[in-house]
N, C-alpha and C positions, 0 to 999 in steps of 0.2 A: 672265898673258898667254896661258897654254896653248900651243898650237902656232903662234900668230900671230907671224911674224917682224917685227922692228921696222921693217924696210924697207916693210912693208905697213900701217903704223899708220894708222888712220882719223883724220880731223879730229874733235876732240872737241866739235864744235858743228854745228848745222844752220842752214839758211837760215830766217829768221823772216818772218812775214807782214807785209805792208804793206797797211793797210786805211784807207779813207776814212771819217772820222767825220762823219755828217750833223749831229749836235748841235754838235760843236766847230766845224765849218765855218760853221754858222749863227751861232754866238756870235762867231766871229772875223771873219766877213765875207769869207772866202776859203776855198779848198779845203784842209782839214787832213787830212794822212795820218799815221797812227801806225805807226811801225816797232816792232813788238811784241817787243822783246828780253826782256821779262819772261816770255816763254814759253819761254826757254832753260831747260835743266835746272838751271842755277844762278840763274835769274831775272835775268840781267844780261848786258850786252854783254861783260863781262870774260871770259866763257867763250871768246870768239873770240881775244882777244889773248893771254891767259894760256895757253889751250889751244894756241895757235900756238907759243908759246915752249917749252912742255913737249914738244910733239910734235917740234919741231926738235932739242931737246936729246937726246931719245931716239934720233933718227936719226943724230946726229953724235957723241954721247958715246962714248969708247973702251970704257966699261963700263956700258952702259945698264941692265943688270939689277941694278946695285948702287946706282943713283941714289936719293936721297931728297930730295924737294923741300921747300923752306922758303919761306913767304911771310909778310910782315907786312901787316896790313890793318885797316881799320875794320870789315870784315865781308864785303862782297860779293866783293872780290878773293880773300880767303881761301877763301870758299865755292867760287869758280870754280877756284882752284888745286886744292883737294881733289877737286872733281868731275872735272876734266880728268885729274889724276894717277890717280885711281881708275879712270876709264874706260880709261886706257892701262896699267893694271896696276902702278902704282908708288905708294909711300907718300908722304904729305905731312904736314907739321907747320905750324901757323899760329900766329902771335903777334898778338894784338889788344890794343888799349888797354882800360883799365878802363871807358871810356865805351860800349864795345860791349855791346849788350843781351843778356841771357841767352837770348832767343829765337834770336838769330843764332849765339851760341856753340853752342847745342844743335843748330842746323841744320848747322853745320860738322862737329861731332862725328858726327852721324847720316849725313853724306855719306861718312864713312869716314876722317876725319882720324886720323892716328897719335896726335896730341896737339894740344890747343888751349891755349896759354899766354896768360893775360891779365895784362898788366903795363903800367904807364905811363899818363900822363894824356892822351896824344895818340898819333896814328899815328907821329909822328917818334920818340917815346920807345920805342914798341913795336918799331919798325924797328931802332933802335940796339941794343936788347937782342938781337934776332934775329941781327944781324950779329956782335956782339961775344961773345955767350954761346952761344946755341943752335947756330948754324951753325958756329962755330969748333970745336965738339967732334965734328963729323961730317965725316970726310975724303971721304965720298961725297955730302955735302950739296950741293945746287944751289939758289942763291938765285933766287927768282921775284919780281921787282919788281912792285908792283901797277899802276904806270902809266908809269914812265920807262924804256922799252926799245923798241928797234926792232921786235922781234917783237910786242910788245903793240900798237904802232901799226899794224903791218901787219895784225894780226888784226882790229882795229877798222875798218880801211879796207875790209874786205869788206862792211861794212854798206852803203857807198855803191856798191860794185861790183854789189850785188844790185838797185839801183834801175834800172828800165828807162827811165824818163823823167827828164829834168833838172828838178829842182825850182827854184822861185824863191828859196827860203830853206830852211835846215836849222837845226834847233834842238836843242841838247844842253846838259846841265849839265856843270860843270867842277869837279872836285876837284883831283887831281894833274895831270889833263890828258891821260890816256891815250886816252879816247874822243875828245875834241876833236882831239888831234893825229892820230889815226887817220882821223877824218872828213875833215880838211883834206887829208891825204895821199891819201885815196880820191878826193876831188874833183879833185885834180891829175892823178891817173892816168886819170880819165875825161875830162879836158879841160874840166872844169867849174869852173875856178879863179875864175870871176867870181860864183859862187853865194854869196849872203849867208849867213854863218854867225852865228847868235846864240848866244853863249856865256853861259849862265846860272849865276850864283852867288848864294848867300844872304848877306845881310848878317851878318857875324860869321864868315864863312869865305871872303871874297872875295880870296884871295891873288893871283889873276890880275889882277883889276881894280885892286888897289892897286899891283901891279907896273907895269901899263900907265900908271897915273897918274903914277908916279914916274919911269918910263923906265928902270927897272932891277929885277932880281928882288928882291922883298920877302918877308921871312919874318914872318908874323903872330906876335904874342906868344902868343896862344891862340885856340882855336876856341870861339865862343859860340853858334853857330847850332845848332838841333836837327837840322839836316841833317848828321848825323855821318858819313854815307857820303861826304860831300864835304869832310871835315875834314882836308885837307892844308894845313899852315901855309905851304908854299912849293910852287909849281908847278915842273914840270920846265923845263929850258932850252928844249927844243923847243917846248913849249907857249907860253912867253913869246915865242919867235921867231914862231910862227904867229899869236899874238894881235895882233901889230903889223901884220898884213896889212890892206889897205884894205877887203876884203870881210868882215872880222870885226867884229862889234859885241859889246862886253862889256856885259852887263846884270846889275844887282844888284837882287834883290827881297827882301822881308822874309820871315821865317819864316811869318807869318800868311798871306801870299800863296801860299807853297809848300804849306801845309796846305790852303788853299782849293782849289788845283789837285788835291790828292789826293781830297778828298771830292766835288768836282764831277765828276771823272773816274769815280769810283765810281758816282755817280748817273747820269751820262750814258752810260757805256760798260761798266759793271759790271766795272771793272778796279781792283784794289788795288795801289797803288804807294807807295813811301816819299816823304817830302817832297823828297828829293834828285831825284826825278823829277817830283813834283807841281809843282815850280818851273817846269818847262818848260811844262806844261799850263796853268798860270796865265796865260800870255801870251795864250791864246785868249779869255779872258773880259774883259768890261768895258772894251773898247777898248785894251787894253795893246799888242797886236800892231800894230794900225793906227797907234798913236801912235809906235811905233818905226820902222815901215816904211809910211809913208802912201801909197807908190806901189803897194801891193798892191791888186789888183782882185778881183772875185768869182771870176774864173777863175784867179787865181794859186795855185800849188801850194806848200804848206809842209809839210815832213816833220819830225815830232817823234820823236826817239828815246825810246821808252818802255821803261824798264828799272827795276831796283831793286824787285822784288816779293818778295824773300826776307825782308826785315826788317820786315814789316808784317802786322798782323792787324786784323780788324774792330774789336776792342776798342781797339787803339791808335789807329785812325782816329777812333773816337768820342771818345776822350780828347783827341786833337789838335784835333778840330773844336770841342769845348767850350772848350778853352783859347785857341786861336788863331783860330777861325773868324771870317770877316767878318760884320758886321752885315747884316741884311736890306736896309737902305737903301743899302748899298754895292754891291749886285749889280743887274745889268741884268734887266729883266723881259721874258721872251719865252716864249710858250707852247710854242714848238718846241724849247726847250732845257730838258729835264726838271729839271736841277739848280737852275734859277732860282726854283723854287717853294719851295726849302728855306730856312728861317729860321734854321737853326743854333741853335735854342733861344732866339732873341731875338724879341721882339715888334716 
């Protein structure tokens, strides 16, 4: 930390751009704005929420110079924890499941992690190990939850606070629900509680959708989606509570649609994102958004939170596209939308 007093700690995140996409707007039939959270240092909105938590801890902890932060994660939350902790001069250890790709493990280490422990078949198992083993051995350890905490929600709420105009709809993906809960909280603070929120989940990781269907919190037996960043077998209680609001729509798409969103966003806007984000973008194409919200007009404004750019490479995108990509006959043809000329390797 040098001579910087903890009382003067900076926020470990910055405001991110909001840009209107001509190609996605043309494809969706309304005005599409992208909130580019993937330009954050950790390529994720999680820098806001987790950075918010770490900053508050250092401002209120009786011995801030002794703290060591510990987070469990599928990848992005762990990277955000290390990035924020390192920015504020403190060490961090991350526990990830065996499903976390080597690329993400390497990025967490390179961000300055004290250690990255890989154990368990899911985030829940990694989290249990962190709580019972790693954290229990460090009296100065501070647990950093990846999604289920007030500070995490308040950090994510700043995304909405940065919007100057009220949108007609807001689109985000849901894993454990930290982003979703924060966005709903942000809308409440702006007095925009009537804005439609589309909560996207992939089939095989739809813990919120299953919970809403049953009317109670449901824990999935396992995660089968390739969207491992959204691989929470159970959402938080606040997420379930917010999910029952009238302005919230729970939407489930398939992995192949999420991947389609990735490669079409790359073609149309030169942005690389993980399937956990591509699932949001997929709504813009082939009439999906208008089918969900037929009341949208050409002047309606829809904001999509674009994050999750850390765990993806061009090679991975090509592999996903070959494995899951949509056939040419399933895509709309429009010369003003560059990605529609792609055949994905199919005739």
